[in-house]
Every structure is written in structure tokens, then in C-alpha cells.
C-alpha positions in Angstrom: 43.8 7.9 -13.6 44.0 8.9 -10.3 41.3 10.6 -8.2 41.7 14.4 -7.1 41.0 15.4 -3.9 38.4 17.9 -5.0 36.3 15.3 -7.6 36.6 13.0 -4.7 34.5 15.9 -2.8 32.6 16.3 -5.2 31.5 12.4 -5.4 30.5 11.9 -1.8 28.5 15.6 -2.1 26.6 14.1 -5.0 25.8 10.4 -3.0 25.0 12.3 0.6 22.4 14.5 -1.7 21.2 11.7 -3.6 20.5 9.8 -0.2 19.1 13.3 0.9 16.5 12.8 -2.4 15.8 9.1 -2.0 15.0 9.4 1.6 12.7 12.9 0.9 10.9 10.5 -1.8 10.3 7.9 0.0 8.1 9.9 2.7 6.0 11.4 0.1 2.9 9.1 -1.5 3.5 7.0 -4.7 1.3 10.1 -6.4 3.0 12.6 -5.5 6.9 11.0 -5.7 5.8 9.8 -9.4 4.6 13.1 -10.2 8.1 14.4 -8.8 9.7 11.7 -10.9 8.6 12.8 -13.7 10.4 16.3 -13.7 14.0 13.8 -14.1 16.0 12.8 -16.9 16.6 8.8 -17.2 19.4 8.4 -16.0 18.2 10.4 -12.5 15.7 8.0 -12.4 17.7 5.3 -12.0 20.2 6.8 -9.6 17.2 7.1 -7.6 15.4 4.3 -7.7 18.4 2.3 -7.0 19.7 4.3 -3.8 16.0 4.1 -2.5 16.3 0.3 -2.6 19.5 0.5 -0.8 19.2 3.2 1.8 18.6 0.8 4.6 16.9 1.8 7.2 16.9 5.7 8.4 16.2 6.7 12.7 13.2 8.9 12.9 15.2 11.8 14.5 17.6 11.6 10.8 14.4 11.7 8.7 13.1 14.5 11.1 16.7 16.2 10.3 16.2 15.8 6.5 12.6 16.7 6.6 13.3 20.0 8.2 16.0 20.8 6.0 13.6 20.9 3.4 11.1 22.7 4.9 13.8 25.3 5.6 15.2 25.4 2.4 11.8 25.1 0.2 10.5 28.3 3.2 8.0 25.8 3.4 8.6 25.7 7.6 5.9 23.7 10.0 5.0 24.1 13.4 3.0 21.1 15.1 -0.4 22.7 16.2 -1.3 20.8 19.1 2.3 21.3 20.8 2.0 25.1 20.4 -2.3 24.9 21.1 -1.1 23.1 24.6 1.7 25.5 25.6 -0.8 28.9 24.8 -3.7 27.2 27.1 -0.9 26.3 30.1 0.1 30.0 30.0 -3.1 31.0 29.7 -5.4 28.7 32.3 -2.8 26.4 33.5 -1.6 23.1 33.4 -4.3 21.5 34.6 -7.7 23.4 32.7 -5.8 23.1 29.7 -5.4 19.5 30.3 -9.4 19.4 30.8 -9.7 21.3 27.8 -7.8 20.0 25.2 -9.2 16.7 26.5 -12.5 17.7 26.2 -11.7 19.2 22.4 -10.8 14.9 21.8 -13.6 13.9 22.6 -15.7 16.3 21.4 -13.6 15.0 18.0 -14.1 11.3 18.5 -18.0 11.9 19.2 -18.3 13.8 15.7 -15.7 11.7 13.7 -14.4 8.5 15.0 -12.2 6.7 14.9 -9.8 9.3 12.4 -6.7 8.1 13.9 -6.9 4.5 12.0 -8.1 6.1 8.1 -4.2 6.6 7.7 -3.5 3.0 7.5 -4.0 0.1 5.4 -6.0 -2.8 5.6 -3.8 -5.9 6.6 -2.4 -2.5 9.8 -5.9 -2.2 10.6 -6.5 -5.9 10.5 -3.4 -6.3 12.9 -5.2 -4.1 15.2 -8.7 -6.1 15.7 -7.0 -9.0 15.6 -8.1 -11.4 17.8 -11.2 -9.2 19.8 -15.1 -9.8 20.2 -17.0 -10.0 16.0 -19.0 -6.8 18.0 -15.8 -4.9 18.4 -14.7 -5.5 14.9 -17.9 -4.7 13.6 -17.9 -1.1 15.4 -14.7 -0.7 13.6 -14.9 -1.5 10.3 -18.7 0.2 10.0 -16.6 3.5 10.4 -13.9 2.6 7.9 -13.5 3.6 4.3 -15.4 1.3 2.5 -12.6 -0.2 0.2 -10.4 -0.8 3.2 -13.4 -2.0 4.9 -14.4 -4.6 2.0 -10.2 -5.9 2.1 -10.8 -6.2 5.7 -14.1 -8.5 5.2 -12.3 -10.8 2.1 -9.3 -11.4 4.5 -11.5 -13.0 7.5 -12.9 -17.2 7.4 -16.4 -17.0 6.8 -17.8 -17.9 9.5 -16.1 -14.3 11.0 -16.9 -12.6 7.8 -21.0 -12.9 8.4 -21.0 -12.9 11.7 -19.1 -9.0 11.4 -22.0 -8.1 8.8 -24.9 -9.7 10.6 -23.7 -7.0 13.8 -22.9 -4.1 11.6 -26.7 -5.1 9.7 -28.4 -5.0 13.0 -26.6 -2.5 14.8 -28.9 0.7 15.2 -26.9 2.7 17.8 -23.8 1.9 19.4 -23.4 3.7 23.2 -21.2 6.9 23.1 -18.7 5.7 25.8 -18.7 2.6 23.9 -17.4 4.3 21.0 -15.3 6.4 22.7 -13.6 3.4 24.4 -12.8 1.3 21.3 -11.8 4.8 19.5 -9.1 5.4 22.6 -7.9 2.3 22.2 -7.2 2.0 18.5 -5.9 5.1 19.1 -3.0 3.9 21.2 -2.6 0.5 19.0 -2.2 3.0 15.5 0.3 4.9 17.0 2.2 1.7 18.0 1.7 0.5 14.6 2.7 3.9 12.9 6.4 4.1 15.0 7.1 1.1 14.9 5.6 -0.5 10.9 4.3 -3.8 9.6 6.8 -4.5 7.4 10.3 -4.9 6.6 12.0 -1.2 5.3 13.3 -3.1 2.4 9.8 -4.7 1.6 8.1 -1.0 2.2 11.7 0.7 -0.4 10.7 -1.9 -3.2 6.6 -1.0 -2.8 7.6 2.5 -2.8 9.3 2.4 -6.0 7.1 -0.1 -7.9 4.2 2.2 -7.2 6.3 5.4 -8.4 7.4 3.7 -11.9 3.4 1.8 -12.2 2.1 5.3 -12.5 4.6 6.8 -14.2 5.5 7.3 -17.9 6.1 4.1 -19.9 9.4 4.8 -21.5 11.0 6.1 -18.2 9.9 2.9 -16.8 11.0 0.4 -19.0 14.4 2.5 -19.5 14.8 2.0 -15.4 14.1 -1.6 -15.2 16.2 -2.3 -18.2 19.3 -0.5 -16.7 18.6 -2.2 -13.2 17.8 -5.4 -14.8 21.8 -5.1 -16.6 23.5 -3.4 -13.0 21.5 -4.3 -10.2 19.3 -7.6 -11.1 18.1 -8.4 -7.8 16.6 -4.9 -7.4 14.9 -5.1 -10.8 13.2 -9.0 -9.8 12.0 -7.1 -6.1 10.5 -3.7 -8.0 9.3 -6.0 -11.2 7.4 -8.6 -8.3 5.8 -5.6 -7.1 4.3 -3.5 -9.9 1.5 -5.4 -11.0 0.2 -7.4 -8.8 -2.6 -10.6 -9.7 -5.5 -8.0 -8.5 -4.8 -5.9 -11.6 -5.7 -8.3 -14.1 -9.7 -6.1 -14.2 -6.9 -3.8 -16.3 -6.9 -6.0 -19.1 -9.1 -5.9 -21.3 -11.4 -8.7 -23.0 -9.3 -9.3 -26.1 -6.5 -9.6 -23.7 -7.8 -11.3 -21.1 -8.8 -13.9 -23.5 -6.0 -14.3 -24.1 -3.9 -15.2 -21.3 -6.9 -17.5 -20.9 -6.2 -19.4 -23.9 -2.1 -19.5 -23.0 -2.9 -20.0 -19.5 -2.6 -23.6 -17.2 -6.2 -24.4 -15.9 -5.2 -25.8 -12.7 -3.1 -22.5 -11.7 -6.3 -20.3 -12.6 -8.6 -22.1 -10.3 -5.9 -22.0 -7.7 -4.8 -18.2 -7.9 -8.9 -17.9 -8.1 -9.6 -19.5 -4.0 -7.8 -16.2 -3.2 -8.3 -13.3 -5.7 -10.6 -10.2 -5.0 -13.7 -11.4 -5.6 -14.5 -8.7 -9.1 -11.6 -10.3 -10.2 -12.7 -13.9 -10.2 -15.9 -12.1 -11.7 -14.2 -10.3 -14.6 -12.1 -13.6 -14.8 -15.2 -16.1 -15.4 -16.8 -13.0 -17.5 -14.4 -14.4 -20.4 -14.7 -18.0 -20.3 -17.9 -20.1 -22.2 -20.2 -20.9 -20.0 -18.9 -24.6 -20.3 -14.9 -23.8 -19.4 -16.8 -22.0 -16.1 -18.9 -24.6 -15.0 -15.5 -26.5 -15.7 -13.3 -24.6 -13.4 -15.9 -24.1 -10.5 -15.7 -27.6 -10.4 -12.9 -28.3 -10.0 -12.2 -25.3 -7.6 -14.6 -27.5 -5.3 -13.0 -30.3 -6.1 -9.8 -28.8 -4.6 -10.4 -28.5 -1.1 -8.3 -26.4 1.0 -4.7 -25.8 0.4 -2.0 -23.7 1.6 -1.9 -19.9 0.8 1.7 -20.1 0.0 0.7 -22.7 -2.9 -1.8 -20.2 -4.1 0.4 -17.4 -3.7 2.6 -18.9 -6.3 0.2 -20.1 -8.7 -0.8 -16.2 -8.8 3.1 -15.8 -9.5 3.1 -17.7 -12.5 0.3 -16.6 -13.5 1.6 -12.9 -13.2 5.6 -13.7 -15.3 2.9 -14.9 -18.3 1.1 -11.9 -17.9 4.4 -9.7 -18.6 5.4 -12.0 -20.5 2.7 -11.3 -23.2 2.2 -6.9 -22.2 6.5 -7.6 -23.4 5.7 -9.4 -26.3 2.7 -7.2 -27.6 0.0 -10.0 -27.4 -2.1 -8.2 -24.4 -1.9 -4.8 -23.0 -2.3 -3.5 -19.9 -4.7 -0.6 -18.9 -2.2 1.0 -15.8 -4.0 4.5 -15.8 -6.0 2.8 -13.5 -8.5 0.2 -12.0 -11.2 -0.7 -13.5 -11.8 -3.2 -16.3 -11.5 -2.1 -20.0 -15.1 -3.3 -21.2 
């Protein structure tokens, strides 16, 4: 049956609307996106998820136009404060005095709350910004970050640098304001550059966003979406599922479930995977082992020697596949509500 022009136009309009919706969801943080997702039916969630993974690259101009359109239609138009303030001050004081006053305001802001530009960044982004810097600079930056981000940065350092940085943080009583300001300004410039170019390929960001949304969505919605994706787009389903449960999430398995996993897991994979695990994850896993098994595992890890990160990540993936299989069979349960271990 031939498709009428009206049907074709309606379909094209739907696709345009779907692309806009997918792009808008990608502009949100995962928790907010998941809240919105809960208001859609299963088919809509599936369509949105597919479009988010296929959307490709969008220019800054396209995204800005989309968000402006949304703000206009929702009655939520906003104005950027700094450009407006600068224009007001220039008209009142002239360009030079306005510039001096704005610089003074920024300087005072840096003195009261330095390194604000780093707050939106993830640990791996901050790690890129401070790579190759003197340990004193690294210590200064880390001491002003959120404790969770700081801990992740320290975990990713080699042992010598980690010790040096921690020692400097503990030993430094007061840092000169001029040094703090200079480092803050340097990091602000770098943070801006990172925000403009990003550190992950667009596809990875899309898959990660969809995975985060589905991770905290209603289980029935998640199950339905993944089942349909597995049938219609198995590659997309694999990419998303691979990001939905990471190795650090093992602390979300209760003790009974963890003991079942330890009974099934390959011991070589376990020892290898713990080489790059967060301390709390390693502790939680070992606490669910007998003293003898724990001692044997530690001994094997000590004898193992250095291993390529690729081998460690492969071992972690095999364990995660086992965990997902056991969860699907109902052998274990994963508490996906938060990251605390079930005691």
C-alpha cells in the first residue's frame, strides 16, 4: 500500500520530534532524565533509548537552538547573568572600569571558593587537567575537590605519587593566596577547554546516559526496553547493558548473593579483577570469604605480579557477565537503589 503524502509528513514530523526529545534527554543529568522517563510508556521509552544511541553528533549551535526552543515553549526563558551584568556595568562605568570591577569580583570569588570550575567535572576529567603537574599543585587541587572525586583521583595514581600527594595535603598548613589564585585560573582555562571538546566519544556518552537512565528506572520498563533492543538492535543492547552494572557495583549485592557469586566465579579472574578494584569493593568481597580462602587469594595476588590493565578489565567483564546471568535466573538480587552494601 502506498504511503500518502500526509502520512509521510506526519512520520517525518514524528522523527524530528523524537530526535529533539532524545537530544533534550541527553542534555540532562541521568537522575532527572530517569524521572522524566517514568512518565512515558514502554514503547516511548524504547524509541527514545534507540534514538539517543543513534543520534550522532550535534553541534553546539544545534543544541543551543533546541534548548532555546524548549525554554520558549515551556515559558522558562532565562538570561545569562554575566553578559547582562557586564553590559550594565559598561554603560554605567565604561568598559575599563567595568572590566576592573568584574575582575575584582572574580578574584574575591576565587578567594572564598576556589576551583569552582572543577566541580561539574568527573574524576577522569580532572585527572587529565592535572596530569604532569608538580605534586604540590596536584595536592592543592585535590584538597579542594569533593571527597568522592578526590578519592577516585588518588586511587588512579601510582603508589609513589599517591603517597607524595597525601603527605603534602597533610603537611601543608596554609597555601599563599596568590598561588591558589594562579592555579585556580589555570584550571579554569583547562576546564573550559575540556567542556568544549569533551573527553569521551559521542557514542560512549550516549550509551552511558541511556545506561544510567535505565539503571535507575522502574525494573519493568528497563526489562522491556532491553528485550526489544536485544531483538531489534542487539549491538546497541550489548553496549548499554555493558555499562549498566560496573564492577564497583558489586557492593550492591547482599552478603548471601555475594557468597553465591564467590562459589561460581573463576578464582584467577577474581584475583586479577581485584587489582584495579576500589578498596571498599575489595574489602566487601573479601569479608564474604573464609579466612583461609581470603589468605589464599591475597597470596595469589602477591605472586601474580604486574598485569596489563586490559587483562584486568577483561577479567572484570567476565565476572560481571556471570553476575548478570545469576541475577536474571533469580539466584541473586542487586540493590540498584543506591551504592551501599546490603549488610
